[in-house]
N, C-alpha and C positions, 0 to 999 in steps of 0.2 A: 607441854609433848606435841601437842599437837602443831604447834606454830612449827617445832623442829622438826617434824614430819616432812611438813609442809615443805621447809625451807629445802631439806635432805631432795623432796621428790624432788623438785623444782629443778634443784641443784643435777639432781640424774637426767633431768629431760634437756636441761639446756646443753649439759654434756655430750649426751647422743647427737641433736642438733646438730651443733657443731662436727662433730663426727663425720652424721651424714655428708654433710655442707661441703665438708673441706672431699671427702669421697668423691662425690657428683662433679665436684670442679677438675677432679684429678683424673677420673677413668675416661678416655678417650673412646669414640661412637665405633670404634672396630677395633681389630687386631689387623694391622694391613700388615704385608709385604713390602719391602721396600718399593720407593719410586724408583722409576728413573727414563734419562733425558738419552734425545735421538744420539745414537751410535754417528760417529765422525763420518761425515763425509752421504749419509743416509738424509734424504730430501735436500739435496742441493743445488744439484744444476737442474734447471729447468729444462722441459722433456718439452716433446711435439706436441702434447697436450695442452699446453699452460705455455703459456708466451705474456711476455712483458707488454707485446704490442696487441694494442683494439685492433680487431679483425673488422673488417670491413662490414659495412650492414647494410643490406637491401630492405625494398618494404617491406617483403617478410620479414619476420623477426628472426635471427637464426640462435640456434641452440650453442651455447658457450659449451667447449670439451673439456668435456672431467679429467681432470690429472690425472697425469700416467702414473703418478705417485701411489694413484686411488690402487687397492684391489679388483682383483677381475670381478662385479658383480651379476648376478642373475637376478630374479624375479623375486626371489626369498635371500633377504641379507644373509650371508655367513656371519655367525659370529667369532668375536675373538677367543680364546681359550684363556682363561684365569688361573694366574697358580693358586694353590690352594693354601689355607691359612695351616700350620703345622701344630698338632692338640701342644706339644711342647711350649713352644713360643706361645699359647694364649695362657696355659699354665703358669709361664715365668710372668706374661703383664698382670696378671694378677696376684700376683706376691707380691710385683713389685707394688702393686698402686695398693696393697694392706700396711705395707712396710710403709708407705709414704705419710699414710695414712697415721699410722700408731707415734710417727717423730715429729706431726706439726699437729696433732691432738694441745695437748701442752700448750702450744704456742697459741692455738686461736681459741681457745680457750678465755685466757689473758685480753684480747683482742676484741675492742669494742666495734669498728668497722672491718668490711670486706675488703678483701687482700688487693691492691691494687699493683698491677702488674706494671704500671706506665711509670708507676716513682720508683720502682728498683731502680738500683742501681745498674749497666747493663751496658752489653759493648756496642761499640758502631756496627750499622748494617741494614741494610734494605728491608727487611722482610720481617715479621713476626708472628710465630708459631706458637701463642700458649705462651710460655715464659721465655723462652729460646729467643734468639735473634739471629739472624742468616742474614752473611754480608751479599749474598746475590739472590736474584730470585728463583737463579737454577738448582743452588742448590738448596732452598727452602724447600722448590716444586719434588725435590729429590729425597729427602728426608720427608717427607708430608705422608700423615698416615688417613685411613678413610675416617671423613670426618673432620678434618684438619681444618681452619680458618687460616689462608696466609694476607696478612694484615700488612700493607704496605705501609712502611713507616719515610718512605723519602723516593723520591725520583727513582727510576730501574729499567737499566738495557738490559737485554738478550742478544748476548753473543752468538746462540746458536738455538735450533729448534727446541722446544718444550713438547716430551710424550708422556701425557698423564693415563696413567690406569688404574685410580685410581676416585673416590669418591671424595671430590675437596671442593673449596672453595675460596674464588682472589675476590679480599676486599680494597678495591683501591684507594679507597681510604681519599679523596681530593689528590690522589697523585699522578704523577704518570708512567706508563711501562711503554717503552720504544723502542726499535731493533737500534741495536749497536753499529758502527762504522767497522762494514767490513761484513754484516751480517750475509748467510748465504743458507737459500732454503727457500721453498716453495710455501711452507707453512711457520707460524711465529709458535701457534701452540698443534698437538695435535691429539685430539682426544678419545681414549677405547674406554674409558667409567664416567663418572659422573663430575664435569665440571661445570660451575657456579659460579657467576659474576655478578657482586654486589659491590656497590661504594660510587661514590660521587666523581671517582678521576676518571682516565683516558690510557685504553690502549690504542697507540697510534703508531701507526706501520703507513704513514705519509712521505716519508722520507726517504728514498734510495728504491733500489732497483727490488730487493727483497724484503720483507717476506711478497709473495703475489699473492697472497688470501691468510687472514689473521689466526682463522682457525678453522682446523679439518677435524669433523668430529662424523666417527666412520666405525665400524663395524659393530652395530648394537648399541653405542653409547649417546651419552645423554647432556644435552646442553643444555641449561640454565640461565640466560640472560635475562635478571631483574631492573638494572641498574648500571651506569658509565657509559661513557663516548669510547667507542670502537671504531677507529676510521680507517682503512688502508684500500690497496685498490682494488681488493676484493674483503667482503669479511666473513664471512661464514662460508663454508662448502659441506654440504651433510650428505655424508652415504650409508643409507642403511640405518641411520640413529633416528634418535628422535631431539630437536630442537626447540625450545620455549622462550620466548620473545616477550616480557611480559612490561617491560621498562628502556630506561636508557636511549639513545641516539647510534645508529651502526648507518655510517656513509662509506657508500664503496666510490673511489675515484674513476676506475678504468675497465672494471667487471661487474655482475649481476653482486648485488647486495649481501643474497642469502641465493647461491643455488645447493639443491637437493635433487640429487639423484636416488631413488624410490624412499623410504624413510617417510621423516611427518616432520610437517614444521607448523607450528603453534605461534601466530601472533596475537597478542590483546594487550588489554588495558592502555597503557601509556607509550607503550614504545613506537619510535618511530624510525624506518627504514628509510636512506636519500639513496637513490641511485644518480650520482652525479657525470658516469660514462656515457656517453653519444650512444646510442643503442642500445643500451642498458637496461635492467630491471632491477626493482627493488627484488623481487621473487623468480627465482626460473626455477619452475616443477620440470623434472624428468622421469616421469612414472609414479612421482613421490603423491604425497597427502598433505593438504593445506588449510588450517582455518584461520579468519580475519575477524576478530571482534572487538569490543569495548571499544577506547577511545585511541585502540591506535590509528597510526599514518602510515601511508606510503608515499613518497612523492621523487619527483627526480624527475628524469625522464620517460622511463617505465615502469609500469606497476607489476603486474603478475604475467608470465608466457607460459603457458600450458605445451609441454612434449609428452609424448609416450617414449619406452624405454629402445626402441629399435625402430623407429622409423615406419610404424606403418604397417610392419613386417606382424603374420601370425602369431601369435602369442604373448605379442609385445606388451607389455603396462604401461595402462595410461596414468595421465592424471586427476585430481579428484582434488577441490577447490570448495568450500565452505565459505561464504560470507555473509553472517548476521551479524555485522555492528562496524567502528572504524569509519574510514575515510583511505579513498585515493584520489589523489590529485595529481596528475602527470603531462608532461609534454606531449609524450606519446601515448598509447591503446594502456588507459588504466586496465583490461584484461585481454589477451591475445592470447592466438595458435598459427596452427603453421597446415595449410592444407597436405604437406607429404609427412608432417610427422608430429600431427596431434592427434589422431583420432581414436575414438575410445573415452575424449578426454570429455570430464560430469563439473559442470561450475554449476554451484548453486546458491542465488542472492536474493537473502529476504530482510535486511538490514544494513543501513550502512550505507555511505553517497561513493559514486566514480565519476569523477570528472575529470576531461580532456580540457586543460587549462590553453592551449594553444588553436583549440578551434578544430580539432582534430574526432574521428570516430571515439567514440567511447570504449566499447565492444566489438571489437572485430573475430568474428567465427566463421572461417575461412574451412572448416574439417565436419565430420563423423563426428558427431558427440553430442551429448546433451545440457542447453544451458537453460537454467530456470530463473527467472525472477517474479519475485512474490515480495508478502510483507509488508514491511515500509519502506522498502530500495529506493534509492534513486539515483539515477542513471543521465548524467548530460554530457553531450558534444556536437559537434559539428554535425554529425549523424549521430545518434542516441546508439543503436546498434544495429550493426551492418553486419548479415548472416548470409553466405554463399551455400552452408551444408548443414546437414543436423536436426535438431529438433529441439525448436524452439518454442517455450512456455511463458507467457508472460499472465499475471496474474495478480488479486488480492487490488489491495492500494499501494502498488506499485508506481512510479511517477518514473517519465521515459522524459529525457526533452532532446529534440532539434536545434540548436540556434544557431547553426551557421550559414550560410548565404545558399538560396537558394539554385538547383543545378540538376537542369533533368538532361543530363549524358548518359550515354551508355555506361556500366561502370568495367571498370578498366582489370583486367586479369595483372595479378599478382600483387593485391592491393589494398586499399582499403576507398573509398568513395566519397569524403562529407560532401554530403547537398542539403542537408537543412530538417531532413526527413526523421521525426521520434526514430521510424523503425524503418530500414531499409532491407531489403530480400532480393538478392542480386540471383536470379533462380539460372538453372543450364550451363553454368561456367564452369563448374568441375567436376571430374569423377574419382578423383584419387582416394581411393577410403579403407578399409579392413572388410565391411558389411555390407555398407549401404551407404550409396552417395547421394540418398533421394533428402531436399529442402521440406520441412513438415513445421509449420508454425500456427499455434493455437493462442488467440488473444481470447483470454477467458474474462478478463478485468484488466482492474489498473487505469492509469493514464496514459496517453502518448501524446503531445503536444509538439506542434512545433511552430515555431516565431515564425518563418519565411515561406515555409513549405506545407508539403503534405504532413498528416500525419503517419501514414505509414505509403511507403512507397514499394512497390513489387515491378523488378523490371527482367523481361523475362527475357534475357540476352539467345537464346535458341541455338547457342554453341554448342551445346549437347542434348539435343534433341529426345533423347530417348534415355535419359535424367529425370526423374519425376519431381515435382513441386507442389505441396496440396497448404495451400494458407487457409487459417479460420478464422475470421472474427466475430466473434456471435455471445462477447461483452466487451464493456470497458467505456471508456469517455474517449472519445477521438477530437483533439481540438487541432484544426488546422489554421495558418494563417488565413486571413481573409481576401476569399478568392480561389483558394486548393482546395484540394480533397481530402474527408477525413479516409480517404484510401487512393489509391491510384494506382490500377496495372496497365502496364506498357509492354505491348509487343507489337513484332512487325507488321501486323494486320491480320486481315481473314478471321477475325476470334472470334467464339462461339459464347453469347448472352443469353441465359435463362433462367427462370424463377425454378426455386425446387418449392414444391406448396409441402412437403411435409415437414422440411425445414424448417419453413418462412426463411429461405437462404434467397439472394440472387447474385448468382453463381456466373464467372468468367473462364474461360478457358481456352486453349491454347497451346499445343505441342507441351503434349502433356504436365500442362500447368493449370493447374485449377484453383480456382478463387473466389472462396464464398464469404459473403456478409450478411449476417443478420439485418431483419429489418428494424430490429431495436439498438442495434447501431447506425447504418444510414437509412433513411425513408426513404432514396431516391439515388440512382446514378443518371448517368449519360456515356454516350458510345461515341468516338470519334476517330477514326482512321486508326483503327488498332488498338485505341487509349481510352479506357473504363474508368471513369470518374466517380466514386460514392459520395453523396453528402448525405450532410445530416438529417437536411430540411429540403420539403419538396419545391421550397419557394430558392435556394440557394441554387439546386440541379436545372430550374429555369431560366434562373437569371443567369446562368452559364453561357447562356446560346449567345452569343457573342462576336463569333468568327466563323468565314464562310462556310460552306459547306455542309454535306450533309449530316445531320446527330440525331441519335436515336437516346430519347429519354425513359427510363425507366424509373415506376413510382412502385414503392414497395408495401407503401400504408394508405390509410385514409387520408386524403389530404386536409389538413385545417382549412383551405380556404374552400373547399368545394367543388372547386369550380374551376378550368384549369381552358385557357386559349389558346390555342396553337396561331404562333403570331408569325410563320415561315412554311415555307411549300418544304423545305427541305427538314423539317422538324417529324418525327416518328414517336410518337406517345405511345406506350406498352404500359399495362399497367398488373402487377398480379393480381391471383386467384384471389376472387372473395372482396378487393379492394372498388369500394363505390364512389365512383367521381365519375362528374358530368363533363363531358369535352366539348367545345364549342371553336368553331374558325372565328380568326382574330382578324381574316383577310379578305376584304370584299370580292365577288365571286368563285372563293372556293369555300366547299362545303368538308365535312366532317366522313371519313369513312374510319367504318369500326368492323374489326376481325375478331372473333373468338379462337381462340384457340384449341388444341386438343389438350391444354394441361390446363384449361377455364382462364388463362390470361387473355386481355386482350389488348390489340392495339390499336391506335388510332392516329389517322394517315388526310391530310388535305387532298381533294381533289376535284375538277371542275364543278362546279355550281350548277352547267346546264344538266349534271345527270339523274339530278331530283331540285322540284322547284320550290317558291315558300311556301307556304301558307297564304290563302286571302280571306278578305271580311274578318279577319276579325277584330271580335266584340265584345265588350264586358256590360253584362248587365246584372241590376243591384235588386234585390228583394225589398229593400228600402234606404234611403239614403241618410236619413236621420236617426240617431236613437238613443235613448240615454242611456251615461254610462252602465257596463252591470249587463248589457243587450247586446248585441253582436247583428252586424249586417253581412248577410252572404252574397259574396262575388262569385259569377260564373263564366268562362270563358266558350266559346264559339267561334270554329273555325271553318273555311270552308278546301278541299283541293281538289284539283284533276286527276289524282290517282287514288282508287275507293281504298288500296290497299294500305295505305298509309294511317299509320298512329301518329300520335302528337303527343312533343313536351313542352313543358309549361315554363314558364320562371312569371312569377311575378316582381311589381317592384312599388314604392312606395315612396311618393315625391321624388322619384330618379333611380332610384338607390337598389340594388337589389335584397330581395331577403331569402336569404338564407333558408334552404329546406321547403320553401313553397315551389313543388314542381305539379303539384296537380289541378285540373280543370278549374276547382273549385277554392274559395278562397273568405276565412271569415275574418271579419276586419271589427277589433277592437280599439282603436286609435283614428282621432280625426287625420286625414291627410289625401292626397290625388295617387289613386291606385290604375295602374296599365299593368296588361301581361306579355309577352310575346312570346310566341307560338311555334314550334318548329315541327316541320314533316320528319315523321322517320318510317322507313319504308327498310324491310330485312329482304334481301336478295342475294343468290345465289350464294348463303354461306356470311353473305358479308350485311351491316348495317349502314346504310344511308342516312346523315341529317343535315336537313337542307339548314340554308340560314335563318333566320328569324325572323317574325313578324308581330307590328305591335299595335295594339290598339289606343285610340285614344284612352288618356286618362277619366278616369269617373270619380267625382269628389263624395267622399262620404266622412259625414259629419257627426263627432258621440259627445254630446252635452256633455257639462260637467254635472255634477249636486251643486245645489242650491240650500244651505243648513239656513235656518229660522237667526237671527241675533238671539230672541230668549232660547233662556235654559227650561229644557222640561226635565223633570225628573219622578220619581221612585223614594218608598221609603230609603233605600241603599246608594243609588247614582244618581248622575244627572250626566245629560247630553245633550249635542246638537241635534236636531234633526233637517233633514233633508225633505223640502216640501213638495218632490213629486215623486221619493218613491219610498218615506218615510226611512230612507238608510240615519242611523245613527253616527254617529264621533264624537273623539273629547270625550269619549265616554269615563267616568272616574268616581271612586266612592266621593261621599262626601266629606267634606272636612268643617266639623261644627265648631262656635266661639264658645263661652262661657256662659251656665246657667245663669237665667233671669226670674226674680219670682215672679210672679201675676195677681195670686191669690194668696195671702199668709194663712196660715194651719192653725186651727184654736185646739183648746181640749179636747172637744168635740168633736170637730169639722176638720177634713181635707183640705188642704193649699194645690194650690198650682203651681209648675213654672216650666219655661219653654226656650231653650236655643234654638239657634240657625245656622244653616249653610254660608261659610263667609263665600262663598263663589254662586252660587244659584237664586240662595235666599230660602230654602226649603227650609220647615218648620219642625222640631218637636216637641212635643209635651211630657211633662212628668207629673204623677202625682204627690204633695211634700202630704206625710201622713200624720195624721194627729199626733197629740203626745203620747208618746210608748208605743208607736206604732211604725214599724221599717217603710221607709220609700222605694218603690220601685217606678222605674220610667216605661210611660207607656204613650202610643200615639195617640192623635187625636181622635183618631179611628176606630181605637179600640174601645170595647165595653168592661165595665169590670167584673171581674171573674175570680171566683177561688181555685188555687192550684191544686189539682186534681194529683193522685198517686197510681189511684186503679186499686187500693188496698181503703177497701167501705170500714174495716172493724175498729170501734172504740179502743182508743188510746190508754183508757182507765183496768181495760181486756188484759192487757201484755203489764200493767202494772203488780194485779193479782196473780198474775203466774209469776212472775218474778219472786214476791212475798212467799210465796206458796215453797215455791220452790229450797227458798234458803232453810226457812222452817223444817224440811224435811232436812237437809245436811245436817242441821243443827244437833235434833235428837237423835239421826245415826251418830255422831261424835260423840255424844255422850254416852250412848250403849258402849262403843268400842271403852272408853277410860275405864268404865266400872267393869267391864268384864277383864281389861287387864289388871286389875284390881284382885282380882281373884285369883 
């Protein structure tokens, strides 16, 4: 009975599983209105807005005009009205589904495998929707309902534009959709619903004059391209809709691959967009938003063009771009804009890589707006970034490389200037903007490196002298080519350079342009003929004095050399407040003049030595000339000068080499050698300080004798050592290493014996007693006396035994009493 009930129950369950399965296979995703195709004559003739010819391209990227077939767009895209689904149609559809389930239940119960649509006999056709076959793609789209998947069964030709208003999916299934001969229309598909493209096939519009663009996504529509190859003059035109491209390859031969006015474009995963047309880009944004992520690739001529919606007019909508991954490798700019049409753009790059593969500039930013490079972004070009306006921020671990040939030329008006820098700021060149035409640059971190030039170059053109430019370099690693600057600022001359003690920066200024560089980034700088070059080290700055003409060297941190020599009359040296630096003359007949400024900085320059003579009668005396190591010889310098008001500056030498830090009149000697002193006269006069040429003493020979250690070992009970015969200093101190015990006197029943062992290094001996039979033995040294072990407790052990026995007896009596009471 149980088995029968179980079988009935299983049969009942199987029956309903079959019913539900068939029902699920037949219920559509929604109840749509009938699809429509574009009316005859609609979207056929090209307009003035879209031309089959490629427009001329100047150095500044030009916007591609939006087709006249598009509806007029404002900052907020107008949505298309959609047909309401009638309640009566819904009920009829539901009844039809139930009837179909009932009719197929019996067959489904008997079948052991799922229904195979491919195996059913069908009529010839291009497209399949569910079990239905349609002879043409146009007819299939016309019949499609919300949620339907149109699967190509063979190559399909489209003879007229197709209008989509529903949520449908086209599965190219390894076949090709192409325009038939005589096709006329600006677009192959116009999407006003949700259009999904999948499959391993192609949508090809590369042959013939039309269509101009493969897909027009408009009126708040959603376009999802997950796979397939799509080729045409242009691939996607988006007006106020959303475009998601996560796979496939999109190639445009004559237009921008994706053109978006307003709306959003999201490119990620494995998508690949190619712009093959000269002067065209993979993506052009007009007041639209875009993201690039994953392993997506943009390649070909140009990468991303950013424009606003109304040519910098007030109220215009600006483009926004966020790049977190992917790769842009193009012959023209990977990212660019236009001074007159891109104001307000916002681009943030925190991942991925951008490279100009032809040696041009990677990011060209001539407009008002915000450009942020951070995270792990990688930028590379002939010049990494060129900016003429806007706010630029570089931070985090971003790497920006300039790999082009080094050129130090004035930037041109109307285009980029690849010249080898990682960053080029072309200041005071443009003033076209909506709100602010300033150039503001903040380098907070990252790595900026140049293969052939400066890491950062700021060229102040001074063409728009009222335009402000503020450049701040407070962090990051700046890696110029050999002999070039970490930062170089170029002006026409008469610039001002000074230290900012509060911010610890060295600033250079000219014509509303200010460049601030922190000492942590560049330790020193030179200023020559209006060109200020910042260097990573003081040595690089001093070594750059290879040209004729005056040069001013600025030092912003304590020099690792500790002493700097002015090697030419043309050199002026200025150090920041708080910097400790000893400066001397490197030229005979010239001495150093020091001037202290109000901000605490000091300037050093060479003047005629006749203004202050050198000291005379310089001598060195010693308290002794020979000492044993561990003791010191004290040397003392003395000098004379005709001017009584002078002070002296001392420099000590050992065997002819300068002793860094030895600058007082006395010196303590702990090493053998020949010691001499050089003394400079220092005179403070009229707010300046003169330092004379130096005068040297004769050398004094000092001898520090080493330890003289005995050959024999000294030892105690624990360690051994060698001892200096002069000062008793110990060396080679180590614990004993004992060999095996040897019995020297055997123990008997009544008499203890003896044994000994020796250190294998120094021979020190240790003895021990061998106890008579039944006794334990304890090692002791020869000098030890026999003694009993003392614990501090003198109580006889018998007392403890007595108390233990007594306590046990009491416990036994109490236990017996308790048992007796329990029996009562």
